[in-house]
C-alpha positions in Angstrom: 2.9 16.0 -14.9 1.6 12.9 -13.2 3.4 9.8 -14.6 5.6 11.8 -17.0 8.8 11.4 -15.0 10.3 8.3 -13.4 12.9 7.3 -10.8 14.8 4.3 -12.2 16.5 2.1 -9.5 19.3 -0.2 -10.5 22.3 -2.0 -9.0 25.8 -2.6 -10.2 28.5 -5.0 -9.0 30.9 -2.2 -7.9 31.6 1.6 -8.0 33.6 1.3 -11.2 30.6 -0.3 -13.1 28.2 2.1 -11.5 30.2 5.1 -12.6 30.5 3.8 -16.2 26.8 3.2 -16.4 26.1 6.7 -15.0 28.5 8.4 -17.5 26.9 6.5 -20.4 23.3 7.4 -19.4 24.2 11.1 -18.9 26.1 11.3 -22.1 23.1 10.0 -24.0 20.8 12.3 -22.0 18.7 9.4 -21.0 18.8 10.6 -17.4 19.2 14.1 -16.0 20.8 13.0 -12.7 22.1 9.9 -11.1 22.8 9.3 -7.4 25.2 6.5 -6.5 25.4 4.9 -3.1 26.9 1.7 -1.7 24.4 -0.9 -0.6 24.4 -4.3 1.2 22.0 -6.6 -0.8 20.3 -9.7 0.4 18.2 -11.7 -2.0 16.8 -15.2 -2.8 18.8 -17.0 -5.5 18.0 -20.6 -6.5 16.3 -21.2 -3.2 19.0 -19.8 -1.0 19.5 -16.4 0.7 22.5 -14.8 -0.9 24.1 -11.5 -0.2 26.8 -9.2 -1.5 28.0 -5.6 -1.5 26.6 -3.7 -4.5 26.2 -0.1 -5.6 22.7 1.4 -6.1 22.0 4.0 -8.8 19.0 6.3 -8.5 18.3 7.8 -12.0 15.9 10.6 -12.7 14.3 10.5 -16.1 11.1 10.5 -18.1 8.9 7.4 -18.2 9.1 7.2 -22.0 13.0 6.8 -21.8 12.9 3.8 -19.5 13.0 1.2 -22.3 16.0 2.9 -23.8 17.7 3.0 -20.4 17.0 -0.7 -19.9 18.4 -1.8 -23.2 21.5 0.5 -22.9 22.3 -0.7 -19.4 21.8 -4.4 -20.4 24.4 -4.0 -23.1 27.0 -2.8 -20.6 26.1 -4.5 -17.4 28.1 -7.4 -16.0 25.0 -9.2 -14.6 22.8 -11.6 -16.7 19.7 -10.1 -15.2 20.4 -6.7 -13.7 17.9 -5.0 -11.4 16.4 -2.2 -13.4 13.0 -1.0 -12.1 11.1 2.2 -12.8 8.8 4.0 -10.4 6.6 6.9 -11.6 7.2 10.3 -10.0 3.7 11.5 -9.1 4.6 14.7 -7.2 7.7 16.8 -6.6 9.2 20.2 -6.7 7.9 22.0 -9.8 11.2 23.8 -10.3 13.1 20.4 -10.2 10.6 18.7 -12.5 10.8 21.6 -15.0 14.6 21.3 -15.0 14.3 17.5 -15.4 12.1 17.9 -18.5 14.4 20.5 -20.1 17.5 18.4 -19.5 16.5 15.1 -21.0 16.8 14.0 -24.7 13.8 14.5 -26.9 
């Protein structure tokens, strides 16, 4: 199972946008589960340290669905360059990973 599944991390401008993204991703079965949590972001932008309140989404999926997730999110997202990054899931609960595999789109 190594490398088959991924955790996709992304941010949204607010809870409303995050919930819309989550609903779309679940409806299309591109993700099996999405956790949403408020976050306080600090980042470098055009040479300055900027910051704002955002909402983080942690999406559980398969690695081969990451490009579809990225293109679907970019179509809906309010940011020009939204943070969407994928990390392979190397290990985890076998029961959970089995459920994850059964739940996602083919």
